[in-house]
FIKOLZA-1660 file (N, C-alpha, C; in steps of 0.1 Angstrom, whole numbers, plus 5000, padded with zeros to 4 digits):
% residues 243
   i   px   py   pz ch aa at
   1 9502 0240 7619  A  X  N
   1 9487 0240 7618  A  X CA
   1 9482 0254 7618  A  X  C
   2 9489 0264 7611  A  X  N
   2 9485 0278 7612  A  X CA
   2 9471 0279 7606  A  X  C
   3 9468 0272 7595  A  X  N
   3 9455 0274 7588  A  X CA
   3 9444 0271 7598  A  X  C
   4 9446 0260 7606  A  X  N
   4 9435 0256 7615  A  X CA
   4 9433 0266 7626  A  X  C
   5 9442 0275 7629  A  X  N
   5 9441 0285 7639  A  X CA
   5 9436 0298 7635  A  X  C
   6 9432 0299 7621  A  X  N
   6 9426 0311 7615  A  X CA
   6 9414 0315 7623  A  X  C
   7 9413 0328 7629  A  X  N
   7 9402 0332 7637  A  X CA
   7 9389 0332 7628  A  X  C
   8 9389 0335 7615  A  X  N
   8 9377 0334 7607  A  X CA
   8 9371 0321 7607  A  X  C
   9 9380 0311 7604  A  X  N
   9 9375 0297 7603  A  X CA
   9 9371 0291 7617  A  X  C
  10 9379 0295 7627  A  X  N
  10 9375 0290 7640  A  X CA
  10 9361 0295 7644  A  X  C
  11 9358 0308 7640  A  X  N
  11 9345 0313 7644  A  X CA
  11 9334 0306 7635  A  X  C
  12 9337 0303 7623  A  X  N
  12 9327 0296 7614  A  X CA
  12 9324 0282 7620  A  X  C
  13 9335 0275 7624  A  X  N
  13 9333 0262 7630  A  X CA
  13 9325 0263 7643  A  X  C
  14 9328 0273 7651  A  X  N
  14 9320 0274 7664  A  X CA
  14 9305 0277 7661  A  X  C
  15 9302 0286 7653  A  X  N
  15 9289 0290 7650  A  X CA
  15 9281 0278 7644  A  X  C
  16 9287 0271 7634  A  X  N
  16 9281 0260 7628  A  X CA
  16 9278 0248 7637  A  X  C
  17 9288 0246 7646  A  X  N
  17 9285 0235 7656  A  X CA
  17 9274 0238 7665  A  X  C
  18 9272 0251 7669  A  X  N
  18 9261 0255 7677  A  X CA
  18 9247 0253 7669  A  X  C
  19 9247 0256 7657  A  X  N
  19 9235 0255 7649  A  X CA
  19 9231 0240 7647  A  X  C
  20 9241 0231 7646  A  X  N
  20 9238 0217 7645  A  X CA
  20 9239 0209 7657  A  X  C
  21 9241 0216 7669  A  X  N
  21 9242 0209 7682  A  X CA
  21 9253 0199 7682  A  X  C
  22 9265 0203 7677  A  X  N
  22 9277 0195 7677  A  X CA
  22 9286 0201 7688  A  X  C
  23 9291 0192 7697  A  X  N
  23 9301 0197 7706  A  X CA
  23 9313 0202 7699  A  X  C
  24 9318 0214 7702  A  X  N
  24 9329 0221 7695  A  X CA
  24 9341 0212 7694  A  X  C
  25 9344 0205 7704  A  X  N
  25 9357 0197 7705  A  X CA
  25 9354 0183 7698  A  X  C
  26 9343 0181 7692  A  X  N
  26 9340 0170 7683  A  X CA
  26 9339 0174 7668  A  X  C
  27 9339 0187 7666  A  X  N
  27 9336 0191 7652  A  X CA
  27 9348 0193 7643  A  X  C
  28 9346 0191 7630  A  X  N
  28 9356 0192 7620  A  X CA
  28 9350 0201 7609  A  X  C
  29 9357 0211 7605  A  X  N
  29 9354 0219 7593  A  X CA
  29 9363 0216 7581  A  X  C
  30 9358 0212 7571  A  X  N
  30 9366 0208 7559  A  X CA
  30 9363 0219 7548  A  X  C
  31 9374 0224 7542  A  X  N
  31 9373 0234 7532  A  X CA
  31 9379 0230 7519  A  X  C
  32 9373 0232 7507  A  X  N
  32 9379 0229 7495  A  X CA
  32 9374 0215 7490  A  X  C
  33 9363 0210 7496  A  X  N
  33 9357 0197 7491  A  X CA
  33 9350 0200 7478  A  X  C
  34 9352 0192 7467  A  X  N
  34 9345 0194 7455  A  X CA
  34 9330 0193 7457  A  X  C
  35 9322 0201 7451  A  X  N
  35 9307 0202 7453  A  X CA
  35 9300 0189 7452  A  X  C
  36 9304 0180 7443  A  X  N
  36 9296 0167 7441  A  X CA
  36 9302 0156 7448  A  X  C
  37 9310 0158 7458  A  X  N
  37 9317 0147 7465  A  X CA
  37 9307 0139 7474  A  X  C
  38 9307 0126 7473  A  X  N
  38 9298 0117 7480  A  X CA
  38 9300 0117 7495  A  X  C
  39 9289 0118 7503  A  X  N
  39 9291 0118 7517  A  X CA
  39 9299 0107 7523  A  X  C
  40 9297 0095 7518  A  X  N
  40 9304 0083 7522  A  X CA
  40 9319 0084 7520  A  X  C
  41 9322 0090 7508  A  X  N
  41 9336 0092 7505  A  X CA
  41 9343 0101 7515  A  X  C
  42 9336 0112 7518  A  X  N
  42 9341 0122 7528  A  X CA
  42 9344 0115 7541  A  X  C
  43 9334 0107 7546  A  X  N
  43 9336 0100 7559  A  X CA
  43 9348 0091 7558  A  X  C
  44 9348 0083 7548  A  X  N
  44 9359 0073 7547  A  X CA
  44 9373 0079 7546  A  X  C
  45 9373 0091 7539  A  X  N
  45 9386 0098 7538  A  X CA
  45 9390 0103 7552  A  X  C
  46 9382 0109 7559  A  X  N
  46 9385 0114 7573  A  X CA
  46 9389 0102 7582  A  X  C
  47 9383 0091 7581  A  X  N
  47 9386 0079 7589  A  X CA
  47 9399 0073 7587  A  X  C
  48 9406 0078 7575  A  X  N
  48 9419 0073 7573  A  X CA
  48 9429 0079 7583  A  X  C
  49 9425 0090 7590  A  X  N
  49 9433 0096 7601  A  X CA
  49 9429 0089 7614  A  X  C
  50 9437 0082 7620  A  X  N
  50 9434 0074 7631  A  X CA
  50 9428 0083 7643  A  X  C
  51 9434 0095 7644  A  X  N
  51 9430 0104 7654  A  X CA
  51 9416 0108 7655  A  X  C
  52 9410 0108 7642  A  X  N
  52 9396 0111 7641  A  X CA
  52 9386 0101 7646  A  X  C
  53 9390 0088 7645  A  X  N
  53 9381 0077 7648  A  X CA
  53 9368 0077 7639  A  X  C
  54 9357 0074 7645  A  X  N
  54 9345 0073 7638  A  X CA
  54 9340 0087 7634  A  X  C
  55 9337 0090 7622  A  X  N
  55 9332 0103 7617  A  X CA
  55 9320 0102 7609  A  X  C
  56 9311 0112 7610  A  X  N
  56 9300 0114 7602  A  X CA
  56 9298 0128 7597  A  X  C
  57 9293 0129 7585  A  X  N
  57 9290 0143 7579  A  X CA
  57 9277 0148 7585  A  X  C
  58 9277 0160 7590  A  X  N
  58 9265 0166 7596  A  X CA
  58 9258 0176 7587  A  X  C
  59 9266 0184 7579  A  X  N
  59 9260 0194 7571  A  X CA
  59 9270 0199 7561  A  X  C
  60 9266 0206 7551  A  X  N
  60 9274 0212 7540  A  X CA
  60 9268 0225 7536  A  X  C
  61 9277 0234 7530  A  X  N
  61 9272 0247 7525  A  X CA
  61 9282 0252 7515  A  X  C
  62 9278 0262 7508  A  X  N
  62 9287 0267 7497  A  X CA
  62 9300 0273 7503  A  X  C
  63 9310 0270 7495  A  X  N
  63 9324 0274 7499  A  X CA
  63 9328 0287 7493  A  X  C
  64 9340 0291 7494  A  X  N
  64 9345 0304 7489  A  X CA
  64 9345 0304 7474  A  X  C
  65 9346 0292 7467  A  X  N
  65 9344 0292 7452  A  X CA
  65 9332 0284 7449  A  X  C
  66 9327 0286 7437  A  X  N
  66 9314 0279 7433  A  X CA
  66 9316 0264 7430  A  X  C
  67 9328 0259 7429  A  X  N
  67 9330 0245 7426  A  X CA
  67 9333 0237 7439  A  X  C
  68 9334 0244 7450  A  X  N
  68 9337 0236 7463  A  X CA
  68 9327 0240 7474  A  X  C
  69 9327 0231 7484  A  X  N
  69 9318 0233 7495  A  X CA
  69 9325 0232 7509  A  X  C
  70 9319 0238 7519  A  X  N
  70 9324 0236 7533  A  X CA
  70 9316 0225 7538  A  X  C
  71 9322 0216 7546  A  X  N
  71 9315 0204 7552  A  X CA
  71 9318 0204 7567  A  X  C
  72 9307 0202 7574  A  X  N
  72 9308 0201 7589  A  X CA
  72 9307 0186 7592  A  X  C
  73 9317 0181 7599  A  X  N
  73 9317 0166 7604  A  X CA
  73 9317 0165 7618  A  X  C
  74 9314 0154 7624  A  X  N
  74 9313 0152 7638  A  X CA
  74 9321 0139 7642  A  X  C
  75 9330 0140 7651  A  X  N
  75 9337 0128 7656  A  X CA
  75 9331 0122 7668  A  X  C
  76 9331 0109 7669  A  X  N
  76 9325 0103 7681  A  X CA
  76 9333 0107 7693  A  X  C
  77 9346 0107 7692  A  X  N
  77 9354 0110 7703  A  X CA
  77 9359 0125 7703  A  X  C
  78 9363 0129 7715  A  X  N
  78 9369 0143 7716  A  X CA
  78 9382 0144 7707  A  X  C
  79 9383 0154 7700  A  X  N
  79 9395 0156 7690  A  X CA
  79 9406 0162 7698  A  X  C
  80 9418 0156 7696  A  X  N
  80 9431 0162 7700  A  X CA
  80 9437 0170 7689  A  X  C
  81 9436 0183 7689  A  X  N
  81 9441 0191 7677  A  X CA
  81 9456 0189 7675  A  X  C
  82 9463 0185 7684  A  X  N
  82 9478 0183 7682  A  X CA
  82 9481 0171 7673  A  X  C
  83 9471 0163 7671  A  X  N
  83 9473 0150 7663  A  X CA
  83 9466 0151 7649  A  X  C
  84 9461 0163 7647  A  X  N
  84 9453 0164 7634  A  X CA
  84 9461 0171 7623  A  X  C
  85 9462 0166 7611  A  X  N
  85 9469 0172 7600  A  X CA
  85 9461 0184 7595  A  X  C
  86 9468 0195 7590  A  X  N
  86 9461 0207 7586  A  X CA
  86 9454 0205 7572  A  X  C
  87 9458 0194 7565  A  X  N
  87 9453 0191 7552  A  X CA
  87 9451 0176 7550  A  X  C
  88 9442 0172 7541  A  X  N
  88 9440 0158 7537  A  X CA
  88 9440 0157 7522  A  X  C
  89 9447 0146 7518  A  X  N
  89 9447 0144 7503  A  X CA
  89 9437 0133 7500  A  X  C
  90 9426 0136 7495  A  X  N
  90 9416 0125 7493  A  X CA
  90 9419 0114 7483  A  X  C
  91 9427 0118 7473  A  X  N
  91 9432 0108 7463  A  X CA
  91 9444 0114 7455  A  X  C
  92 9453 0105 7450  A  X  N
  92 9465 0111 7444  A  X CA
  92 9461 0120 7432  A  X  C
  93 9467 0131 7431  A  X  N
  93 9465 0140 7420  A  X CA
  93 9453 0150 7422  A  X  C
  94 9446 0149 7433  A  X  N
  94 9435 0158 7436  A  X CA
  94 9439 0169 7445  A  X  C
  95 9431 0180 7446  A  X  N
  95 9434 0191 7455  A  X CA
  95 9432 0186 7469  A  X  C
  96 9440 0192 7478  A  X  N
  96 9439 0188 7493  A  X CA
  96 9426 0195 7499  A  X  C
  97 9421 0189 7509  A  X  N
  97 9410 0195 7517  A  X CA
  97 9417 0201 7530  A  X  C
  98 9413 0214 7533  A  X  N
  98 9418 0220 7545  A  X CA
  98 9410 0215 7557  A  X  C
  99 9417 0213 7568  A  X  N
  99 9410 0208 7580  A  X CA
  99 9411 0219 7591  A  X  C
 100 9400 0221 7597  A  X  N
 100 9399 0230 7609  A  X CA
 100 9392 0224 7620  A  X  C
 101 9399 0224 7632  A  X  N
 101 9393 0219 7644  A  X CA
 101 9395 0230 7655  A  X  C
 102 9387 0228 7666  A  X  N
 102 9388 0238 7676  A  X CA
 102 9402 0238 7682  A  X  C
 103 9406 0250 7687  A  X  N
 103 9419 0252 7692  A  X CA
 103 9421 0245 7705  A  X  C
 104 9434 0240 7707  A  X  N
 104 9437 0233 7720  A  X CA
 104 9437 0243 7731  A  X  C
 105 9438 0256 7729  A  X  N
 105 9437 0266 7740  A  X CA
 105 9424 0268 7746  A  X  C
 106 9413 0263 7739  A  X  N
 106 9400 0264 7745  A  X CA
 106 9390 0270 7734  A  X  C
 107 9378 0275 7739  A  X  N
 107 9368 0280 7730  A  X CA
 107 9373 0291 7721  A  X  C
 108 9366 0293 7710  A  X  N
 108 9369 0304 7701  A  X CA
 108 9371 0317 7708  A  X  C
 109 9379 0326 7703  A  X  N
 109 9382 0339 7710  A  X CA
 109 9370 0348 7709  A  X  C
 110 9371 0358 7719  A  X  N
 110 9360 0368 7719  A  X CA
 110 9360 0376 7706  A  X  C
 111 9371 0379 7700  A  X  N
 111 9372 0386 7688  A  X CA
 111 9365 0378 7677  A  X  C
 112 9367 0365 7676  A  X  N
 112 9361 0357 7666  A  X CA
 112 9346 0356 7667  A  X  C
 113 9341 0356 7680  A  X  N
 113 9327 0356 7683  A  X CA
 113 9320 0369 7678  A  X  C
 114 9327 0380 7681  A  X  N
 114 9321 0393 7678  A  X CA
 114 9321 0395 7663  A  X  C
 115 9332 0390 7656  A  X  N
 115 9333 0391 7641  A  X CA
 115 9321 0383 7635  A  X  C
 116 9319 0371 7640  A  X  N
 116 9308 0363 7635  A  X CA
 116 9295 0369 7637  A  X  C
 117 9292 0375 7648  A  X  N
 117 9279 0382 7651  A  X CA
 117 9277 0394 7642  A  X  C
 118 9289 0402 7640  A  X  N
 118 9288 0414 7632  A  X CA
 118 9284 0410 7617  A  X  C
 119 9291 0400 7612  A  X  N
 119 9288 0396 7598  A  X CA
 119 9274 0391 7597  A  X  C
 120 9269 0384 7606  A  X  N
 120 9255 0378 7606  A  X CA
 120 9245 0390 7606  A  X  C
 121 9248 0400 7614  A  X  N
 121 9239 0412 7614  A  X CA
 121 9239 0420 7600  A  X  C
 122 9250 0419 7594  A  X  N
 122 9251 0426 7581  A  X CA
 122 9247 0417 7569  A  X  C
 123 9242 0406 7572  A  X  N
 123 9238 0396 7562  A  X CA
 123 9249 0390 7554  A  X  C
 124 9261 0389 7560  A  X  N
 124 9272 0383 7554  A  X CA
 124 9276 0370 7561  A  X  C
 125 9285 0363 7555  A  X  N
 125 9290 0350 7562  A  X CA
 125 9305 0350 7563  A  X  C
 126 9310 0340 7570  A  X  N
 126 9324 0338 7571  A  X CA
 126 9330 0334 7557  A  X  C
 127 9322 0327 7549  A  X  N
 127 9326 0323 7536  A  X CA
 127 9328 0335 7527  A  X  C
 128 9319 0345 7528  A  X  N
 128 9321 0357 7520  A  X CA
 128 9335 0364 7523  A  X  C
 129 9338 0364 7536  A  X  N
 129 9350 0370 7541  A  X CA
 129 9362 0362 7537  A  X  C
 130 9361 0349 7539  A  X  N
 130 9373 0340 7535  A  X CA
 130 9375 0341 7520  A  X  C
 131 9365 0343 7512  A  X  N
 131 9367 0344 7498  A  X CA
 131 9376 0356 7494  A  X  C
 132 9376 0366 7502  A  X  N
 132 9385 0378 7499  A  X CA
 132 9400 0374 7501  A  X  C
 133 9402 0366 7512  A  X  N
 133 9416 0361 7514  A  X CA
 133 9420 0352 7504  A  X  C
 134 9411 0343 7499  A  X  N
 134 9414 0333 7489  A  X CA
 134 9419 0340 7476  A  X  C
 135 9410 0351 7472  A  X  N
 135 9413 0359 7460  A  X CA
 135 9426 0366 7461  A  X  C
 136 9430 0371 7473  A  X  N
 136 9442 0379 7474  A  X CA
 136 9454 0370 7476  A  X  C
 137 9452 0357 7478  A  X  N
 137 9463 0348 7480  A  X CA
 137 9469 0348 7494  A  X  C
 138 9462 0355 7503  A  X  N
 138 9467 0356 7517  A  X CA
 138 9464 0343 7525  A  X  C
 139 9473 0339 7533  A  X  N
 139 9471 0327 7542  A  X CA
 139 9470 0330 7556  A  X  C
 140 9472 0343 7560  A  X  N
 140 9471 0347 7574  A  X CA
 140 9459 0356 7576  A  X  C
 141 9453 0356 7587  A  X  N
 141 9442 0364 7591  A  X CA
 141 9443 0370 7604  A  X  C
 142 9452 0380 7606  A  X  N
 142 9454 0387 7618  A  X CA
 142 9441 0396 7620  A  X  C
 143 9439 0400 7633  A  X  N
 143 9428 0410 7634  A  X CA
 143 9428 0422 7625  A  X  C
 144 9440 0427 7623  A  X  N
 144 9441 0439 7615  A  X CA
 144 9436 0436 7601  A  X  C
 145 9441 0425 7595  A  X  N
 145 9438 0421 7581  A  X CA
 145 9423 0418 7580  A  X  C
 146 9418 0412 7590  A  X  N
 146 9403 0409 7590  A  X CA
 146 9395 0421 7590  A  X  C
 147 9398 0431 7598  A  X  N
 147 9391 0443 7598  A  X CA
 147 9391 0451 7585  A  X  C
 148 9403 0451 7579  A  X  N
 148 9404 0456 7565  A  X CA
 148 9395 0449 7555  A  X  C
 149 9395 0435 7556  A  X  N
 149 9387 0427 7547  A  X CA
 149 9372 0430 7549  A  X  C
 150 9368 0431 7561  A  X  N
 150 9354 0434 7564  A  X CA
 150 9350 0447 7558  A  X  C
 151 9359 0457 7559  A  X  N
 151 9356 0470 7552  A  X CA
 151 9354 0469 7537  A  X  C
 152 9363 0461 7531  A  X  N
 152 9363 0459 7517  A  X CA
 152 9350 0451 7513  A  X  C
 153 9346 0441 7521  A  X  N
 153 9334 0433 7518  A  X CA
 153 9322 0442 7518  A  X  C
 154 9321 0450 7529  A  X  N
 154 9308 0459 7530  A  X CA
 154 9308 0469 7519  A  X  C
 155 9320 0474 7515  A  X  N
 155 9321 0484 7505  A  X CA
 155 9317 0478 7491  A  X  C
 156 9321 0466 7489  A  X  N
 156 9318 0460 7476  A  X CA
 156 9302 0457 7475  A  X  C
 157 9296 0453 7485  A  X  N
 157 9282 0449 7485  A  X CA
 157 9272 0460 7488  A  X  C
 158 9277 0471 7493  A  X  N
 158 9268 0483 7496  A  X CA
 158 9264 0490 7484  A  X  C
 159 9252 0496 7483  A  X  N
 159 9247 0503 7472  A  X CA
 159 9244 0517 7476  A  X  C
 160 9245 0527 7466  A  X  N
 160 9242 0541 7469  A  X CA
 160 9228 0543 7473  A  X  C
 161 9225 0553 7481  A  X  N
 161 9211 0555 7487  A  X CA
 161 9202 0560 7476  A  X  C
 162 9206 0562 7463  A  X  N
 162 9198 0567 7453  A  X CA
 162 9191 0554 7445  A  X  C
 163 9195 0542 7449  A  X  N
 163 9189 0531 7441  A  X CA
 163 9175 0528 7446  A  X  C
 164 9169 0517 7440  A  X  N
 164 9155 0514 7442  A  X CA
 164 9152 0509 7456  A  X  C
 165 9163 0505 7463  A  X  N
 165 9160 0499 7477  A  X CA
 165 9162 0510 7488  A  X  C
 166 9163 0523 7483  A  X  N
 166 9165 0534 7493  A  X CA
 166 9155 0534 7504  A  X  C
 167 9158 0538 7515  A  X  N
 167 9150 0537 7527  A  X CA
 167 9138 0547 7526  A  X  C
 168 9126 0541 7528  A  X  N
 168 9114 0549 7529  A  X CA
 168 9108 0546 7543  A  X  C
 169 9106 0556 7550  A  X  N
 169 9101 0555 7564  A  X CA
 169 9087 0550 7564  A  X  C
 170 9085 0540 7573  A  X  N
 170 9072 0534 7575  A  X CA
 170 9063 0545 7583  A  X  C
 171 9050 0544 7580  A  X  N
 171 9040 0552 7588  A  X CA
 171 9039 0547 7603  A  X  C
 172 9035 0556 7611  A  X  N
 172 9033 0553 7625  A  X CA
 172 9022 0542 7626  A  X  C
 173 9024 0533 7635  A  X  N
 173 9014 0522 7637  A  X CA
 173 9013 0519 7652  A  X  C
 174 9001 0519 7657  A  X  N
 174 8999 0516 7672  A  X CA
 174 8992 0503 7674  A  X  C
 175 8984 0498 7664  A  X  N
 175 8976 0487 7666  A  X CA
 175 8962 0490 7672  A  X  C
 176 8960 0503 7675  A  X  N
 176 8948 0507 7682  A  X CA
 176 8935 0505 7672  A  X  C
 177 8924 0501 7677  A  X  N
 177 8912 0499 7669  A  X CA
 177 8901 0508 7676  A  X  C
 178 8894 0517 7668  A  X  N
 178 8896 0519 7654  A  X CA
 178 8909 0527 7651  A  X  C
 179 8913 0526 7638  A  X  N
 179 8926 0533 7635  A  X CA
 179 8926 0548 7637  A  X  C
 180 8935 0553 7645  A  X  N
 180 8936 0567 7648  A  X CA
 180 8939 0575 7635  A  X  C
 181 8935 0588 7635  A  X  N
 181 8938 0597 7624  A  X CA
 181 8954 0598 7622  A  X  C
 182 8958 0597 7610  A  X  N
 182 8972 0598 7607  A  X CA
 182 8980 0585 7607  A  X  C
 183 8973 0574 7611  A  X  N
 183 8980 0561 7611  A  X CA
 183 8974 0552 7600  A  X  C
 184 8982 0542 7596  A  X  N
 184 8978 0532 7586  A  X CA
 184 8970 0521 7593  A  X  C
 185 8961 0515 7586  A  X  N
 185 8954 0503 7591  A  X CA
 185 8964 0491 7592  A  X  C
 186 8961 0481 7599  A  X  N
 186 8970 0470 7601  A  X CA
 186 8973 0464 7587  A  X  C
 187 8963 0462 7579  A  X  N
 187 8965 0456 7566  A  X CA
 187 8975 0464 7557  A  X  C
 188 8973 0478 7556  A  X  N
 188 8981 0486 7547  A  X CA
 188 8995 0487 7553  A  X  C
 189 8996 0489 7566  A  X  N
 189 9009 0490 7573  A  X CA
 189 9018 0478 7571  A  X  C
 190 9011 0466 7574  A  X  N
 190 9018 0453 7573  A  X CA
 190 9023 0450 7559  A  X  C
 191 9015 0454 7548  A  X  N
 191 9020 0453 7535  A  X CA
 191 9032 0461 7532  A  X  C
 192 9033 0473 7536  A  X  N
 192 9045 0481 7535  A  X CA
 192 9057 0476 7543  A  X  C
 193 9055 0472 7555  A  X  N
 193 9065 0467 7564  A  X CA
 193 9071 0454 7558  A  X  C
 194 9063 0445 7553  A  X  N
 194 9068 0432 7548  A  X CA
 194 9076 0435 7535  A  X  C
 195 9071 0445 7527  A  X  N
 195 9078 0449 7515  A  X CA
 195 9092 0454 7518  A  X  C
 196 9093 0462 7529  A  X  N
 196 9106 0467 7533  A  X CA
 196 9115 0456 7537  A  X  C
 197 9110 0446 7546  A  X  N
 197 9119 0436 7551  A  X CA
 197 9124 0426 7540  A  X  C
 198 9116 0425 7529  A  X  N
 198 9120 0416 7519  A  X CA
 198 9129 0422 7509  A  X  C
 199 9126 0435 7505  A  X  N
 199 9133 0441 7494  A  X CA
 199 9145 0449 7499  A  X  C
 200 9145 0454 7511  A  X  N
 200 9156 0462 7515  A  X CA
 200 9169 0454 7518  A  X  C
 201 9180 0459 7513  A  X  N
 201 9193 0451 7514  A  X CA
 201 9201 0455 7526  A  X  C
 202 9195 0462 7535  A  X  N
 202 9202 0466 7547  A  X CA
 202 9203 0454 7557  A  X  C
 203 9210 0455 7567  A  X  N
 203 9213 0445 7577  A  X CA
 203 9199 0441 7585  A  X  C
 204 9199 0429 7591  A  X  N
 204 9188 0425 7599  A  X CA
 204 9185 0435 7611  A  X  C
 205 9196 0439 7616  A  X  N
 205 9195 0449 7628  A  X CA
 205 9189 0461 7623  A  X  C
 206 9192 0466 7611  A  X  N
 206 9187 0479 7606  A  X CA
 206 9171 0477 7603  A  X  C
 207 9168 0465 7598  A  X  N
 207 9154 0462 7595  A  X CA
 207 9145 0463 7609  A  X  C
 208 9151 0457 7619  A  X  N
 208 9144 0457 7632  A  X CA
 208 9143 0471 7637  A  X  C
 209 9153 0479 7636  A  X  N
 209 9153 0493 7640  A  X CA
 209 9142 0501 7633  A  X  C
 210 9142 0499 7620  A  X  N
 210 9132 0507 7612  A  X CA
 210 9117 0503 7617  A  X  C
 211 9115 0490 7620  A  X  N
 211 9102 0487 7625  A  X CA
 211 9099 0492 7638  A  X  C
 212 9108 0491 7647  A  X  N
 212 9107 0496 7661  A  X CA
 212 9104 0511 7661  A  X  C
 213 9111 0519 7652  A  X  N
 213 9110 0533 7653  A  X CA
 213 9096 0539 7650  A  X  C
 214 9088 0531 7642  A  X  N
 214 9075 0536 7638  A  X CA
 214 9063 0531 7647  A  X  C
 215 9066 0522 7657  A  X  N
 215 9056 0516 7665  A  X CA
 215 9054 0525 7677  A  X  C
 216 9042 0524 7683  A  X  N
 216 9038 0529 7696  A  X CA
 216 9027 0522 7702  A  X  C
 217 9024 0525 7714  A  X  N
 217 9012 0519 7720  A  X CA
 217 9012 0504 7721  A  X  C
 218 9001 0497 7719  A  X  N
 218 9000 0482 7720  A  X CA
 218 9010 0475 7711  A  X  C
 219 9011 0480 7698  A  X  N
 219 9020 0474 7688  A  X CA
 219 9034 0474 7694  A  X  C
 220 9039 0485 7699  A  X  N
 220 9053 0486 7704  A  X CA
 220 9054 0476 7716  A  X  C
 221 9044 0475 7725  A  X  N
 221 9045 0466 7736  A  X CA
 221 9047 0452 7732  A  X  C
 222 9040 0448 7721  A  X  N
 222 9040 0434 7716  A  X CA
 222 9054 0431 7711  A  X  C
 223 9060 0440 7703  A  X  N
 223 9073 0438 7697  A  X CA
 223 9084 0438 7708  A  X  C
 224 9082 0447 7718  A  X  N
 224 9092 0447 7730  A  X CA
 224 9092 0433 7736  A  X  C
 225 9080 0427 7738  A  X  N
 225 9078 0414 7744  A  X CA
 225 9086 0403 7737  A  X  C
 226 9084 0404 7724  A  X  N
 226 9091 0395 7715  A  X CA
 226 9106 0396 7716  A  X  C
 227 9111 0409 7716  A  X  N
 227 9125 0411 7717  A  X CA
 227 9131 0406 7730  A  X  C
 228 9123 0408 7741  A  X  N
 228 9127 0404 7754  A  X CA
 228 9128 0389 7755  A  X  C
 229 9118 0382 7750  A  X  N
 229 9118 0367 7750  A  X CA
 229 9127 0360 7740  A  X  C
 230 9130 0367 7729  A  X  N
 230 9139 0362 7719  A  X CA
 230 9147 0373 7713  A  X  C
 231 9159 0376 7719  A  X  N
 231 9167 0387 7714  A  X CA
 231 9171 0386 7700  A  X  C
 232 9172 0374 7694  A  X  N
 232 9177 0372 7681  A  X CA
 232 9165 0371 7671  A  X  C
 233 9153 0374 7675  A  X  N
 233 9142 0374 7666  A  X CA
 233 9144 0383 7654  A  X  C
 234 9139 0379 7642  A  X  N
 234 9141 0386 7630  A  X CA
 234 9130 0397 7628  A  X  C
 235 9132 0406 7618  A  X  N
 235 9122 0416 7616  A  X CA
 235 9109 0409 7611  A  X  C
 236 9109 0398 7604  A  X  N
 236 9097 0391 7600  A  X CA
 236 9090 0385 7612  A  X  C
 237 9097 0381 7621  A  X  N
 237 9091 0375 7634  A  X CA
 237 9084 0386 7641  A  X  C
 238 9090 0398 7641  A  X  N
 238 9083 0410 7647  A  X CA
 238 9069 0411 7640  A  X  C
 239 9069 0411 7627  A  X  N
 239 9057 0413 7620  A  X CA
 239 9047 0402 7622  A  X  C
 240 9052 0390 7623  A  X  N
 240 9043 0379 7625  A  X CA
 240 9036 0380 7639  A  X  C
 241 9043 0385 7648  A  X  N
 241 9037 0387 7662  A  X CA
 241 9026 0398 7662  A  X  C
 242 9028 0408 7654  A  X  N
 242 9018 0419 7653  A  X CA
 242 9005 0414 7645  A  X  C
 243 9007 0405 7636  A  X  N
 243 8995 0400 7629  A  X CA
 243 8986 0391 7638  A  X  C
% end
C-alpha cells in the first residue's frame, strides 16, 4: 500500500476532509477517475469492496491530467486501512483508480501539514505537485524528492519581475477623514488595492503583506482586528473590511 502512504496524497486527503467536514478516518481519495464518470457508478464500484461498506461521493476536482478527476468519498463506518486495496479496477480493460485512505499510524504527519499550508499560500495545490511526479514516472515521494519538486513547481510558474504584474507599491492609507496630505482617498486607494489583489500573481501571503505595509492609523487597526479574529482571512477580505 505504498501509494496510499504518499505524504502528498495524505495531506490532500486531510485538507479536503476538513473542507467538507468529513472525518479523516471515514474519507477516501480516488485518483485517476475519468472526468465524465457517473457518481452512482463511483459509489457502486467502491461498495464492491466489503471493507468500505456504504459509500457516498462528497466532492470532486481536477486531477493531475485533464482527462481525470480526484474524488473525495465518505464511508459510513470507520475505515480499516489494512483491509483496503491500493487500486480498484472499475471494469475489465479500463485504467485502475488509485485509492488513498488515512494512515493506520494516525493523523497526517506534521511535514504533510506544513507542505499543504505552504502550497496553499503560494497559490498551488497538491494536484499541481502530484502532476510533476506523474510526468516524471516517479512512484515515491520522500521528503527530499517533494522539496525538489516544490522548487521545480515554483520555478516553472514564477515570472520575472519585468513583466506586467511587477510589484507597484500602494500609497499610504490611514482611513482618516478628511484625507491627509500625501494619502489617497478611500475610493482611489481601494481601486488600486483591488487591482493588485486580482492581477498580481504572487502568493496570498504576499498580497496580505503588501496591504499591511501601506496601512496606518484606523485602517491598520481594522485590518489587525480582522487578522486576529480570522488568521486565514484573504487580502480581499481585508479590503472588504476597510470598505
